C-alpha positions in Angstrom: 148.2 78.8 0.3 148.4 75.1 0.6 145.7 73.7 3.0 146.9 71.7 6.1 146.9 67.9 5.9 144.7 66.0 8.4 146.9 63.9 10.5 146.8 61.4 13.3 148.0 62.4 16.7 151.6 61.2 15.8 151.5 63.3 12.7 150.7 60.9 10.0 148.4 62.2 7.2 145.2 60.3 6.6 142.0 60.7 4.6 139.1 58.8 5.8 137.9 60.7 8.8 134.1 60.2 8.6 133.8 56.6 7.4 134.9 53.5 9.3 136.7 50.7 7.4 134.1 47.8 7.1 134.0 44.3 5.5 132.2 45.2 2.4 129.8 48.2 2.0 127.5 46.9 4.8 129.9 44.6 6.7 131.2 44.9 10.4 133.8 47.5 11.2 137.4 46.3 11.2 139.6 46.6 14.2 142.5 47.7 12.0 140.7 51.2 11.4 143.3 52.6 13.8 141.9 56.2 13.3 138.6 55.1 14.6 140.3 53.8 17.6 142.4 56.8 18.2 139.5 59.2 17.9 137.2 57.3 20.1 139.9 56.4 22.6 140.8 60.2 23.0 137.1 61.3 23.0 136.2 59.1 26.1 139.3 60.5 27.9 138.6 64.2 27.1 137.4 65.0 30.6 139.4 65.2 33.7 137.8 64.9 37.3 135.8 68.1 38.0 136.6 70.1 41.0 135.1 69.0 44.2 134.3 72.8 44.8 134.3 75.6 42.4 133.6 73.3 39.4 131.6 75.8 37.5 133.7 78.7 36.6 135.0 81.3 34.0 138.3 82.7 33.4 140.4 85.3 31.5 143.9 86.6 31.2 144.9 90.3 31.8 147.4 92.4 33.5 148.1 93.8 37.0 149.8 97.3 37.3 151.3 98.7 40.6 149.9 102.2 41.0 150.9 103.1 44.6 154.2 102.3 46.7 153.9 99.7 49.3 157.7 98.7 49.2 157.8 99.7 52.9 155.8 96.6 53.7 157.1 94.0 51.3 160.3 93.1 49.5 158.3 91.4 46.7 159.9 92.5 43.3 156.3 93.0 41.9 155.7 95.9 44.3 159.2 97.4 44.1 158.1 100.5 42.2 155.1 102.2 40.9 154.5 101.2 37.3 155.6 97.6 37.5 153.4 95.2 35.6 152.9 91.6 35.2 150.5 89.3 33.2 148.0 87.4 35.3 145.1 85.0 34.9 141.7 85.1 36.9 139.1 82.3 37.5 135.8 83.1 38.9 133.3 80.5 40.1 130.5 79.2 42.2 131.5 77.1 45.1 128.8 74.3 45.5 127.4 73.5 42.2 128.6 70.9 39.7 130.1 71.9 36.4 126.8 72.0 34.6 125.0 74.0 37.2 123.9 77.5 36.7 126.4 80.2 37.5 123.6 82.5 39.0 123.0 80.3 42.0 122.9 81.7 45.5 126.3 80.8 46.4 129.8 82.5 47.3 132.0 83.1 44.2 135.4 82.0 44.0 138.0 84.9 43.1 141.2 83.0 42.2 144.0 84.9 40.7 147.6 83.9 39.3 150.2 86.6 39.0 153.2 85.5 36.6 156.0 87.3 38.4 159.8 87.2 38.0 160.1 85.5 41.3 157.4 82.7 40.5 153.8 82.6 40.2 151.7 84.2 43.1 148.3 82.7 43.6 145.7 84.7 45.5 142.8 82.2 46.0 139.9 84.0 47.6 136.3 84.7 47.3 133.8 87.6 46.7 133.3 87.7 50.5 135.8 88.8 53.1 134.9 86.0 55.5 134.1 82.3 55.3 131.7 79.9 57.0 134.2 78.0 59.2 137.6 78.9 60.6 139.2 75.4 60.8 139.9 73.3 57.8 139.1 70.2 59.6 135.4 71.1 59.4 135.8 71.7 55.5 134.8 68.3 54.2 131.7 68.1 56.3 130.6 71.7 55.5 130.9 71.0 51.7 129.0 67.8 52.0 126.0 70.0 53.3 126.3 72.1 50.2 126.2 69.0 47.9 123.6 66.4 47.5 121.8 64.0 49.9 123.5 60.6 49.3 120.0 58.8 49.1 118.0 61.2 46.9 120.9 62.9 45.1 119.0 66.2 45.7 120.2 69.5 47.4 118.9 70.0 50.9 118.1 73.1 52.7 117.7 71.0 56.0 121.4 69.8 55.6 122.5 73.3 55.1 120.7 74.9 58.0 121.4 72.0 60.3 125.2 72.5 59.8 125.0 76.2 60.1 122.7 76.1 63.2 125.3 73.8 64.9 128.2 76.0 63.9 127.4 79.6 65.0 130.9 80.7 63.5 129.1 80.5 60.1 126.7 83.3 60.9 128.6 86.2 59.4 129.0 84.4 56.1 125.4 83.2 56.1 124.1 86.7 56.5 126.3 87.8 53.5 125.3 84.8 51.5 121.6 85.3 52.0 121.8 89.0 51.1 121.8 90.0 47.5 125.6 89.7 47.6 124.9 85.9 47.3 123.6 86.4 43.8 126.0 88.8 42.1 125.1 89.9 38.5 127.9 88.0 36.8 131.5 88.3 37.8 132.4 91.8 36.7 130.2 93.5 39.4 131.5 91.9 42.5 134.5 92.7 44.8 137.1 90.0 45.5 138.9 89.3 48.7 142.1 87.2 49.8 139.8 86.6 52.8 142.5 85.1 54.9 145.1 87.0 56.8 148.5 86.9 55.0 151.8 88.5 55.9 154.3 90.8 54.2 158.0 90.9 55.0 160.0 93.9 54.0 163.8 94.4 53.2 164.5 94.9 56.9 163.0 91.6 57.6 160.1 93.3 59.4 156.6 91.6 59.2 153.1 93.0 59.1 149.8 91.1 58.7 147.7 92.1 55.6 144.4 91.4 54.1 143.9 91.8 50.2 140.7 93.6 48.7 139.9 93.8 45.1 137.0 96.6 44.5 135.3 96.3 41.2 135.5 99.5 39.1 132.3 98.5 37.3 130.2 99.1 40.4 128.3 96.5 42.6 125.4 94.9 40.8 123.4 92.0 42.1 120.3 90.0 41.2 117.5 89.9 43.5 116.4 86.5 44.7 113.6 86.1 42.1 115.6 87.5 39.2 118.5 85.1 39.9 115.9 82.1 40.0 114.5 83.4 36.7 118.0 83.7 35.1 118.9 80.0 36.2 116.3 78.9 33.8 116.8 81.5 31.0 120.7 81.2 30.9 122.5 79.2 33.3 125.8 80.5 31.6 124.9 84.1 32.2 128.0 85.0 34.1 130.3 83.2 31.4 128.5 85.0 28.7 128.7 88.3 30.4 132.5 88.2 31.0 133.1 86.9 27.5 131.1 89.5 25.7 132.4 92.4 27.8 136.2 91.4 27.0 135.5 90.6 23.4 133.8 94.0 22.9 136.8 95.8 24.4 135.0 96.7 27.6 137.8 95.2 29.8 136.7 94.7 33.4 139.0 96.3 36.1 139.4 95.9 39.8 141.4 98.2 42.2 143.7 96.3 44.7 143.8 97.6 48.3 145.4 96.1 51.5 144.8 96.4 55.1 147.8 96.4 57.2 148.0 95.3 61.1 151.2 95.5 63.0 152.4 92.5 65.2 151.6 94.7 68.1 148.2 95.6 67.0 147.4 92.0 66.4 148.1 91.2 70.0 145.7 93.9 71.2 142.9 93.3 68.6 139.6 92.4 70.0 139.1 89.3 67.9 141.7 86.7 66.8 143.2 88.5 63.7 143.7 85.1 62.0 140.1 84.1 62.1 138.7 83.9 58.7 135.0 84.3 60.0 136.0 87.9 61.1 136.8 91.2 59.3 139.2 93.9 60.3 137.2 97.1 60.8 138.1 99.6 58.2 138.1 102.6 60.5 140.7 101.0 62.6 142.7 99.5 59.6 141.9 101.7 56.5 142.2 100.5 53.0 145.6 101.3 51.3 145.6 101.5 47.4 148.1 99.3 45.7 147.2 98.8 42.1 144.9 97.8 39.2 143.9 94.5 37.7 142.5 94.4 34.2 141.2 91.3 32.3 141.5 91.7 28.5 141.9 88.3 26.9 139.6 85.2 26.7 141.6 82.1 26.5 141.6 80.5 23.2 140.5 77.1 24.7 138.4 76.9 27.7 139.4 73.4 28.8 143.0 73.9 28.3 143.2 77.2 30.3 140.2 77.6 32.6 139.4 74.0 33.4 143.1 72.9 33.8 144.1 76.1 35.8 145.5 75.2 39.1 145.6 77.7 42.1 147.0 77.2 45.5 147.5 79.6 48.4 150.9 77.8 48.8 152.2 79.6 45.5 153.6 82.7 47.2 156.5 85.0 46.3 159.3 86.3 48.4 157.9 89.2 50.6 154.4 87.6 50.9 153.8 84.7 53.3 151.3 82.9 55.5 149.7 83.6 58.9 148.5 81.2 61.6 145.0 81.3 60.0 143.8 77.7 60.4 141.7 77.5 57.2 144.8 78.9 55.3 147.1 76.4 56.9 144.8 73.6 55.8 144.5 74.9 52.3 148.2 74.9 51.8 148.2 71.2 51.5 144.8 70.5 50.2 144.8 72.6 47.2 148.1 71.3 45.7 146.9 67.7 46.6 143.6 68.2 44.7 145.6 69.4 41.6 147.9 66.4 41.7 144.9 64.2 41.5 142.7 66.1 39.1 145.3 67.4 36.5 148.4 65.4 37.4 151.7 65.9 39.2 153.2 68.0 36.2 150.2 70.5 36.2 152.7 73.3 36.5 154.0 72.6 33.2 150.7 73.3 31.5 150.6 76.9 29.8 148.1 78.4 32.2 150.0 77.2 35.3 153.5 77.7 33.9 155.8 80.3 35.4 157.2 82.1 32.2 160.5 82.9 34.0 163.2 80.6 35.2 162.2 77.5 36.8 165.0 75.3 38.1 164.4 72.2 40.3 164.7 68.5 40.5 161.1 67.5 40.0 161.2 64.9 37.0 159.0 62.2 35.4 155.4 61.5 36.0 152.4 61.5 33.7 152.8 64.0 30.9 156.3 65.1 31.8 157.8 67.7 29.5 161.7 67.6 29.8 162.1 70.6 27.3 163.3 72.7 30.3 165.6 70.4 32.1 166.6 67.9 29.3 169.4 65.6 30.7 170.2 67.7 33.7 170.7 65.9 37.0 167.7 65.0 39.1 169.3 65.3 42.4 170.8 68.0 44.6 173.6 68.6 45.3 175.6 67.5 42.3 178.8 68.3 40.4 177.1 69.1 37.0 174.7 72.0 37.1 175.0 75.5 38.4 171.8 75.7 40.5 172.4 77.1 43.9 170.0 78.2 46.6 170.0 81.9 46.8 170.3 83.3 50.5 168.1 86.4 49.7 165.2 84.1 49.6 165.8 82.4 53.0 162.4 82.1 54.9 161.5 84.6 57.4 162.2 83.3 60.9 159.6 83.8 63.8 158.7 82.5 67.1 155.6 80.1 67.4 153.1 80.5 70.1 152.8 77.5 72.4 155.9 75.8 71.2 155.8 73.1 73.9 152.0 72.2 73.8 150.0 70.7 71.1 146.6 72.5 71.3 143.2 71.4 70.0 141.1 73.9 71.8 140.0 77.3 70.5 141.0 80.6 72.0 138.4 82.2 73.9 138.4 85.4 71.8 137.4 83.1 68.8 134.0 82.5 70.4 132.3 85.8 69.5 130.3 84.8 66.5 127.6 87.6 66.9 129.0 91.1 67.1 130.2 91.4 63.6 127.2 89.8 62.0 125.1 92.3 64.1 127.3 95.1 62.8 126.8 93.9 59.3 123.1 94.0 59.7 122.8 97.3 61.5 125.7 99.3 60.0 126.6 97.8 56.6 123.1 97.2 55.3 120.4 99.7 54.5 116.8 99.0 55.0 116.2 97.6 51.6 119.3 95.3 52.1 117.9 94.2 55.4 114.4 93.5 53.9 115.9 91.5 51.0 118.2 89.5 53.6 115.1 88.5 55.6 113.1 87.6 52.6 116.0 85.5 51.3 116.5 83.8 54.7 112.8 83.0 55.1 112.6 81.6 51.5 115.5 79.3 52.2 114.6 78.1 55.7 111.1 77.1 54.5 112.8 74.3 52.8 113.8 72.7 56.0 111.9 69.6 56.5 111.9 66.3 58.5 111.6 65.3 62.2 114.2 67.7 63.2 112.7 70.8 61.4 111.6 72.7 64.4 114.9 71.8 66.4 117.0 73.1 63.5 114.9 76.3 62.9 114.8 77.2 66.7 118.5 76.6 66.9 119.2 78.9 64.1 116.8 81.5 65.3 118.8 81.7 68.5 121.8 82.7 66.5 119.9 85.4 64.7 118.6 86.7 67.9 122.1 86.9 69.3 123.2 89.0 66.3 120.2 91.2 66.3 116.9 91.0 68.1 115.0 92.6 65.2 116.7 90.2 62.6 115.5 87.2 64.7 112.0 88.6 65.3 111.3 89.3 61.6 112.5 86.0 60.5 110.5 84.1 63.2 107.4 86.0 62.2 108.0 85.1 58.5 108.5 81.4 59.4 105.2 81.6 61.7 107.2 80.5 64.7 106.0 81.3 68.1 108.9 82.8 70.2 108.9 81.6 73.8 110.6 83.1 76.8 113.2 80.5 76.9 114.3 81.4 73.3 114.5 85.2 74.1 116.6 84.5 77.3 118.8 82.4 75.4 119.3 85.0 72.9 120.5 87.5 75.5 123.5 85.4 76.6 126.7 87.3 76.5 129.4 86.1 74.2 
């Protein structure tokens, strides 16, 4: 077989790839060596802006199979019958670290899924935790700044983190999860995934229910201890990436089972907490898990940058039969995620292989950087027109519903949003065993010892009050570990009803 010819980017064959053209054997390099210019110019442009969050990640392709009938809840074609399958792509990530950071850091893990369905791509962009630190996207930039680096020293800061958390008690539920061993999962294969937000499903009768998505790992939960995670950061900062690649290449395809929780609109009105508050969970004894299907990852992308780095996910990518909720964090992400992708990858990111819907795409979006006209060629770029046969299909008309407080613009929270302590207390007393509780306390103490500066005592005492309000034993053990004297004022503060 003839070997392939080495060519330029425009397809012109050339020979001299390793030596620049010079004036004489030792003379200066000539500007006319266009291949030197082309290779260097491309090289210095090979990187795109890294993600502000979720920069360090891993990804794989796979398939999703429907195993149980939920068609009474949704008219989504994917869930129309048992046995339906679609191709999918998953990206796992840490949240706060840069692209070169260790993937065993104590951090939530991103759990972003893209389902290539006949009704378009459906993105479920969640985490490995069912809750989040904040409930309103307006706080998100401030929160992420505390997880990044101090502007002056460019160092991570426990003081910044705990200062923000202590001033935002809604973060307590997620903080307890993060500080448990669930904050250091053993790679990506051994953790659960959650849509985290409340979404809605609409069926063929135009009836709506609220839903939560849960992906339970079939590999079993496995976590690093704090000390083992720290050790692995030094030994192999790419442990999770290597673990995922090795498993799939060896045919040990990781799998997750998808479940949903369902809440009716009537139940939502009676629920103890705001059902759209992403800092809260729906108790499973009240809203049991309903099995839906199976996710399997079985293919490592041929090129990491082209697929994993350029993958774009957005919770606004939904399919007919699955929709939004009034979740404030979700509402903020509907704009922020696509906006980030337009900046980072470009306005035509959806035309890249990993993001492209493999089924029909008919719209009037044209031009922009890296535009590919192979689908629309010379078709009109406006609607309506007299030349194409693209028509809106009434079966995809949006679900119509009444909005609360339609005549008043609100900035205040609802009163039922202010209970930040009951669920973290239940997490500590009911969901954790004694070993889990001991590790949680050890990890919190280890982290809070890093708080420094003139506000150290104020930050620690403020956070201790939150721990006391969640559970007296939790607060006492952390205070003892930090060698903090508990005064009567703090104890009385902790007994305040919320």
